[in-house]
C-alpha positions as CSV (number, residue, x, y, z in Angstrom):
1,X,-20.8,39.2,0.4
2,X,-18.3,42.1,-0.8
3,X,-16.8,41.4,-4.2
4,X,-13.4,41.7,-2.7
5,X,-14.0,39.2,-0.3
6,X,-15.0,36.8,-2.8
7,X,-11.9,38.1,-5.1
8,X,-9.6,37.2,-2.2
9,X,-11.0,33.9,-1.4
10,X,-10.7,32.8,-4.9
11,X,-7.2,34.2,-5.2
12,X,-6.1,32.1,-2.0
13,X,-7.9,29.1,-3.3
14,X,-6.0,29.4,-6.8
15,X,-2.7,30.1,-4.9
16,X,-3.1,26.9,-2.6
17,X,-4.1,24.7,-5.7
18,X,-1.0,25.6,-7.7
19,X,1.1,25.1,-4.4
20,X,-0.4,21.5,-4.1
21,X,0.2,20.7,-7.7
22,X,3.9,21.9,-7.5
23,X,4.1,19.7,-4.2
24,X,2.6,16.7,-6.2
25,X,5.0,17.1,-9.2
26,X,7.9,17.2,-7.1
27,X,7.1,14.2,-5.4
28,X,6.3,12.4,-8.5
29,X,9.7,13.4,-10.1
30,X,11.2,12.1,-7.0
31,X,9.3,8.6,-6.9
32,X,10.1,8.3,-10.7
33,X,13.8,8.7,-9.8
34,X,13.6,6.2,-7.2
35,X,11.6,3.6,-9.2
36,X,14.2,3.9,-12.1
37,X,16.9,3.0,-9.6
38,X,15.1,-0.1,-8.2
39,X,14.4,-1.3,-11.8
40,X,18.1,-1.0,-12.6
41,X,19.2,-2.8,-9.3
42,X,16.6,-5.6,-9.9
43,X,18.1,-5.9,-13.6
44,X,21.5,-6.0,-12.3
45,X,20.6,-8.9,-10.0
46,X,18.7,-10.8,-12.6
47,X,21.9,-10.4,-15.1
48,X,24.0,-11.4,-12.3
49,X,21.8,-14.8,-11.7
50,X,21.5,-15.5,-15.4
51,X,25.3,-15.3,-15.7
52,X,25.6,-17.9,-13.0
53,X,26.4,-16.1,-9.8
54,X,24.1,-16.4,-6.8
55,X,24.2,-15.6,-3.1
56,X,21.2,-15.9,-0.6
57,X,21.7,-12.1,0.2
58,X,20.8,-11.6,-3.2
59,X,17.3,-13.0,-2.6
60,X,16.9,-10.7,0.5
61,X,18.0,-7.8,-1.5
62,X,15.5,-8.7,-4.6
63,X,12.5,-9.2,-2.1
64,X,13.2,-5.8,-0.5
65,X,13.4,-4.1,-3.7
66,X,10.3,-5.7,-5.3
67,X,8.4,-4.7,-2.1
68,X,9.2,-1.2,-2.1
69,X,7.4,1.6,0.1
70,X,3.7,0.9,-0.3
71,X,3.0,4.4,0.7
72,X,4.7,5.3,-2.9
73,X,2.7,4.9,-5.9
74,X,5.7,3.8,-7.8
75,X,6.3,1.1,-5.5
76,X,4.0,-1.3,-7.6
77,X,3.8,0.9,-10.9
78,X,0.9,2.9,-9.5
79,X,1.7,6.3,-10.8
């Protein structure tokens, strides 16, 4: 195999690996931001309940927040 063909294949592989790593980091940052928002929302609901406030819709919202999106690793702290 010609050295320039091997060099080009190695360059293309490194470029694609770098692109995938950038994409993965970008997704992780978005998931972390979403996770922080969910934790904040859950904390606010818990604070409201401990202060004596409760409405059935709070339970539905809490269930939805805790369920999250199973496709996202942060949904259950799997980051």
